[in-house]
C-alpha positions as CSV (number, residue, x, y, z in Angstrom):
1,M,2.7,-11.5,-2.5
2,E,4.2,-8.0,-0.5
3,N,2.9,-6.1,-3.9
4,R,-0.3,-7.4,-3.5
5,I,-1.0,-7.1,0.2
6,C,0.5,-3.3,-0.6
7,K,-1.7,-2.7,-3.0
8,L,-4.7,-4.1,-0.9
9,F,-3.9,-1.9,2.0
10,G,-3.7,1.4,-0.5
11,I,-7.5,0.6,-1.8
12,E,-8.6,-0.1,1.3
13,H,-7.2,2.9,2.9
14,P,-6.1,5.4,0.5
15,I,-5.9,7.8,2.8
16,I,-2.7,6.1,4.1
17,Q,-0.5,6.9,1.2
18,A,3.0,6.3,3.5
19,G,1.7,2.7,3.1
20,M,2.0,2.9,-0.5
21,I,5.3,4.6,-0.3
22,W,7.0,2.3,2.0
23,C,6.1,-0.3,-0.4
24,S,7.5,1.2,-3.4
25,G,11.0,1.3,-1.2
């Protein structure tokens, strides 16, 4: 579920790359 949220967040806010990095760990 977390991965899905992270992906949605990244797609909705591609500018916020930190979110994707944080999700990746």
